[in-house]
C-alpha positions as CSV (number, residue, x, y, z in Angstrom):
1,M,-19.4,-12.2,-19.8
2,A,-16.9,-9.8,-17.8
3,P,-13.0,-10.7,-18.3
4,T,-11.8,-13.2,-15.9
5,T,-8.2,-13.3,-16.3
6,I,-5.5,-11.0,-15.1
7,T,-4.5,-10.2,-18.7
8,A,-8.2,-9.3,-19.9
9,L,-8.7,-7.4,-16.7
10,I,-5.4,-5.3,-17.9
11,R,-7.0,-4.7,-21.6
12,A,-10.1,-3.9,-20.3
13,G,-8.8,-1.2,-18.2
14,A,-10.1,-2.5,-14.8
15,L,-6.2,-2.3,-13.6
16,D,-2.8,-1.7,-15.1
17,A,0.1,-4.1,-15.4
18,E,2.1,-2.6,-12.3
19,L,-0.6,-3.1,-10.1
20,A,-1.6,-6.5,-11.6
21,A,2.0,-7.8,-11.1
22,L,2.0,-6.6,-7.3
23,L,-1.4,-8.5,-6.7
24,W,0.0,-11.6,-8.5
25,A,3.3,-11.3,-6.5
26,L,1.5,-10.9,-3.1
27,A,-1.2,-13.7,-3.8
28,A,1.7,-16.0,-5.0
29,A,3.5,-15.6,-1.7
30,G,0.1,-16.3,0.1
31,V,-1.0,-12.9,1.3
32,P,-5.0,-12.9,1.5
33,I,-6.7,-10.6,-0.8
34,H,-10.1,-9.1,-0.3
35,V,-11.9,-7.8,-3.2
36,V,-15.1,-5.5,-2.5
37,A,-17.1,-3.5,-4.7
38,P,-20.8,-2.1,-4.2
39,G,-22.1,-5.6,-5.3
40,A,-20.1,-8.7,-4.4
41,E,-20.8,-9.9,-8.2
42,E,-18.7,-7.1,-9.4
43,S,-15.8,-8.3,-7.2
44,E,-15.8,-11.8,-8.7
45,P,-14.0,-11.1,-12.1
46,L,-10.8,-9.8,-10.3
47,A,-11.0,-12.6,-7.4
48,A,-11.4,-15.1,-10.3
49,A,-8.3,-13.6,-12.0
50,L,-6.1,-13.8,-9.0
51,R,-7.3,-17.4,-7.7
52,P,-5.4,-19.3,-10.2
53,V,-2.2,-17.6,-9.3
54,A,-2.7,-17.4,-5.6
55,R,-0.7,-19.9,-3.3
56,E,-4.0,-20.7,-1.8
57,S,-7.1,-20.0,-3.9
58,A,-9.4,-19.7,-0.8
59,A,-7.0,-16.6,0.4
60,V,-8.7,-14.6,-2.3
61,T,-12.1,-13.6,-1.0
62,V,-14.8,-11.2,-2.1
63,G,-17.3,-8.8,-0.3
64,T,-19.4,-5.7,-0.5
65,G,-18.2,-2.1,0.1
66,D,-17.5,0.9,-1.7
67,A,-14.6,2.5,0.6
68,L,-11.8,0.7,3.0
69,E,-13.6,2.5,5.8
70,R,-16.6,0.3,5.2
71,V,-14.5,-2.8,5.0
72,L,-12.6,-2.1,8.3
73,A,-16.2,-1.7,9.9
74,L,-16.7,-5.4,9.3
75,P,-15.4,-8.0,11.8
76,V,-12.7,-10.3,11.1
77,P,-14.3,-13.2,9.8
78,L,-15.9,-11.1,7.1
79,R,-12.5,-9.4,6.2
80,P,-8.9,-10.6,6.5
81,A,-7.3,-9.1,9.6
82,T,-4.0,-8.4,7.4
83,G,-3.5,-8.8,3.6
84,V,-4.6,-6.6,0.8
85,V,-8.1,-5.0,0.0
86,V,-8.9,-3.8,-3.4
87,V,-11.8,-1.6,-3.8
88,L,-13.7,-1.6,-7.3
89,R,-16.0,0.9,-8.8
90,E,-17.6,0.2,-11.8
91,G,-15.4,-2.9,-12.3
92,I,-12.3,-0.8,-12.2
93,V,-9.7,-0.7,-9.2
94,W,-10.3,2.5,-7.1
95,A,-7.9,1.8,-4.6
96,A,-5.8,-1.1,-3.0
97,H,-4.4,-1.1,0.6
98,L,-2.3,-3.3,2.7
99,L,-3.8,-4.1,6.2
100,R,-0.8,-4.4,8.2
101,P,-0.4,-6.3,11.5
102,P,0.0,-4.6,14.7
103,L,3.1,-3.8,16.1
104,R,5.1,-3.9,19.6
105,D,6.4,-0.9,20.7
106,A,9.6,-0.3,22.8
107,G,7.5,-0.7,26.0
108,G,6.1,-4.0,24.7
109,H,2.8,-2.7,24.2
110,V,0.6,-3.8,20.9
111,R,0.2,-0.8,19.0
112,P,-2.1,-1.0,15.8
113,Q,-0.7,0.1,12.4
114,G,-2.9,2.1,9.8
115,P,-3.4,0.6,6.4
116,A,-1.0,1.5,3.8
117,V,-2.1,2.7,0.4
118,L,-0.7,0.6,-2.4
119,A,-2.6,2.4,-5.3
120,T,-5.5,4.8,-6.2
121,A,-7.1,5.5,-9.3
122,N,-6.0,8.6,-11.2
123,E,-8.9,9.9,-13.2
124,P,-9.4,10.2,-16.0
125,G,-7.9,6.7,-16.3
126,G,-4.6,5.4,-14.9
127,W,-3.3,4.8,-11.1
128,E,-1.0,6.4,-8.9
129,H,1.2,3.7,-7.2
130,F,2.5,4.2,-3.6
131,A,3.5,0.5,-2.8
132,W,7.2,1.7,-3.2
133,G,6.9,3.3,-0.1
134,I,6.5,0.0,2.0
135,T,8.8,-2.1,-0.1
136,P,10.4,-3.8,2.8
137,E,7.1,-4.7,4.3
138,L,5.9,-6.3,1.0
139,A,9.4,-8.3,0.5
140,A,8.8,-9.6,3.9
141,L,5.3,-11.0,3.2
142,A,6.9,-12.7,-0.1
143,D,9.9,-13.9,1.9
144,A,12.2,-11.9,-0.4
145,R,15.0,-9.0,0.1
146,P,13.6,-5.8,-0.9
147,G,15.6,-5.5,-3.8
148,D,14.8,-8.6,-5.1
149,F,11.1,-8.0,-4.6
150,E,11.2,-5.0,-6.7
151,L,13.1,-6.4,-9.5
152,D,10.6,-9.5,-9.4
153,Q,7.6,-7.1,-9.6
154,E,9.3,-5.2,-12.2
155,A,9.6,-8.2,-14.2
156,R,6.0,-9.6,-13.6
157,R,4.7,-6.0,-14.9
158,E,6.8,-6.5,-18.0
159,Y,5.6,-10.3,-18.7
160,L,1.8,-9.2,-18.1
161,A,2.0,-6.3,-20.2
162,G,3.4,-8.7,-22.7
163,L,0.9,-11.0,-22.5
164,A,-1.8,-8.6,-22.5
165,S,-0.5,-6.6,-25.5
166,A,-0.1,-10.0,-27.4
167,G,-3.7,-10.7,-26.7
168,I,-3.1,-13.6,-24.6
169,V,-6.6,-13.5,-22.4
170,E,-8.1,-17.0,-22.5
171,P,-8.0,-18.7,-19.0
172,E,-5.8,-21.9,-20.4
173,G,-3.3,-19.8,-22.4
174,V,-2.9,-17.2,-19.5
175,E,-2.8,-19.9,-16.7
176,T,-0.1,-21.5,-18.8
177,A,1.8,-18.6,-19.3
178,L,1.7,-17.6,-15.9
179,R,2.7,-21.0,-14.6
180,G,5.8,-20.7,-17.0
181,Y,6.9,-17.4,-15.4
182,A,10.3,-17.6,-13.6
183,F,12.4,-14.9,-11.9
184,N,15.6,-16.3,-11.4
185,G,17.2,-13.6,-9.0
186,L,14.5,-13.9,-6.7
187,H,13.8,-17.6,-6.6
188,A,17.6,-18.6,-6.8
189,A,18.3,-16.3,-3.9
190,H,15.7,-18.3,-1.7
191,G,15.9,-21.7,-3.3
192,T,12.0,-21.8,-4.2
193,E,10.2,-22.4,-7.0
194,S,8.2,-19.5,-8.9
195,S,4.6,-19.1,-8.7
């Protein structure tokens, strides 16, 4: 059976703790996450791992596709208009992108924004992370200040790495541990509970 918790996926090498922490933070903030792979069943383990940490489990969806371009060719009901698209290949996160909302230019015209790359696989094994380049955008999605968002993401990374290293991979143990996570700097600043 494929791993279905975020720490089990880290231990299996499907993604690293840094990307897992980012996906957790965004899912907890209510950002839609769409997981795609050549076969929809290949998408389900990561989606199942993210649903318990998401503000709304229905915001974590699955689909088929082997590249972002194929996902973008689908109509919006079959993919989110904005949010994260995670592309898997052979059960491993190949790329993660943020679909950004359109902006208005100085003349009031609506202009589309291209997707932003959050991370890509770096063979053999490992990932290149690029989310730092759009930290203000990501922080805004999480209703946080950029510096707080970065600190929270790093704290989540360390927390997940520790859980994975300790072998805490069963659903009940992981869900209990993640519910117990708290980052006082971020949540105290905004007066919200942790997710």
